[in-house]
C-alpha positions in Angstrom: 108.7 69.3 64.4 110.4 69.9 61.6 113.6 68.6 61.7 115.1 72.4 61.0 113.4 73.2 64.5 115.1 70.2 66.5 118.9 70.5 64.5 118.5 74.6 64.7 121.4 75.6 62.5 123.1 72.3 63.3 124.3 70.7 60.0 126.0 66.7 61.0 129.0 66.1 60.2 129.9 63.8 56.9 130.8 60.7 58.7 133.5 58.5 58.9 132.1 55.3 58.7 129.8 54.8 55.8 127.3 52.7 53.6 129.0 51.8 50.6 126.5 49.7 48.8 127.0 50.4 45.0 129.7 47.3 44.9 127.4 44.9 45.9 124.7 46.2 43.8 127.7 45.4 41.1 128.3 42.3 42.1 124.7 41.3 42.3 124.1 42.7 38.9 121.3 45.5 39.4 121.4 47.9 37.4 118.5 49.7 38.7 119.7 50.8 42.1 116.9 53.4 42.8 113.9 51.2 41.4 115.3 48.3 43.7 116.1 50.2 47.0 113.2 51.8 46.1 111.2 48.3 45.7 112.5 47.1 48.9 111.0 49.3 50.9 113.4 52.3 51.6 111.7 56.1 51.0 113.5 58.1 48.3 115.3 60.2 50.3 116.9 57.1 51.9 118.1 55.8 48.5 119.8 59.0 47.3 121.5 59.5 50.7 122.5 55.4 50.6 123.9 55.7 47.0 125.4 59.7 47.4 127.5 58.5 50.4 125.1 61.1 52.6 124.1 59.0 55.4 124.3 59.9 58.8 122.4 57.8 60.0 120.7 54.2 59.9 117.9 52.3 61.9 118.2 48.5 62.2 114.8 48.1 60.1 117.2 50.0 56.8 119.8 47.9 57.9 117.8 44.9 57.9 116.3 45.3 54.8 119.8 46.0 52.9 121.4 42.9 54.6 117.9 40.7 53.7 117.6 41.7 50.3 120.9 41.5 49.4 122.4 38.6 50.8 125.1 39.9 53.1 126.2 41.1 56.5 126.5 44.8 57.7 130.2 44.7 57.2 130.0 44.5 53.8 127.8 47.5 53.5 130.5 49.7 55.7 133.3 51.2 54.0 136.0 53.3 55.8 136.5 57.8 54.7 139.3 59.5 55.8 139.8 56.6 58.8 143.1 56.0 60.4 142.5 53.9 63.0 145.5 51.8 65.2 147.3 48.9 62.6 146.1 46.2 64.7 142.1 47.6 65.2 139.1 45.9 63.6 138.2 48.7 61.5 141.2 48.3 59.5 138.9 45.0 58.4 136.8 47.5 56.3 137.5 48.9 53.3 138.8 52.2 51.9 135.6 54.0 50.4 137.0 55.0 46.8 135.9 57.3 43.2 135.6 53.7 42.1 133.7 51.7 44.6 131.0 50.7 41.7 133.5 48.1 41.0 134.8 45.2 42.9 136.7 42.2 41.4 135.9 39.0 42.7 139.0 38.4 43.9 139.2 41.3 45.8 135.9 40.7 47.3 137.1 36.9 48.1 139.8 38.5 50.0 137.6 39.5 52.6 136.0 36.4 53.1 137.3 33.2 55.7 137.4 29.8 54.2 134.3 28.6 56.3 132.1 31.5 54.0 133.8 30.8 50.9 133.0 27.2 51.0 129.0 28.2 52.1 129.1 30.4 49.0 130.0 27.6 46.8 127.4 25.0 48.1 124.9 27.4 47.2 
């Protein structure tokens, strides 16, 4: 059964939580993200959706591949889009998706880290 038969004419709505991997790719100096993501085992379709912020779902295998190869946590991969949680909500710890999300300064990236995480990074 094809996907169109399963869903009929339903189209998934864009999610308020997105996988934004461009900042991490930039920090890791990965200049050819498509080739890199294909090399780690993601399909062409998934790679295109990730890079366009069009993912509506991700499975644990894909999330594990990304986190393992990019040496990051799932929280570092996710960003918020059009989501305004209550001021004390944990989702506020996720960064807001922006159009210039390709580059993140080291200072901004370090602001999201705890002292223990920074110490561990310094020891590596």
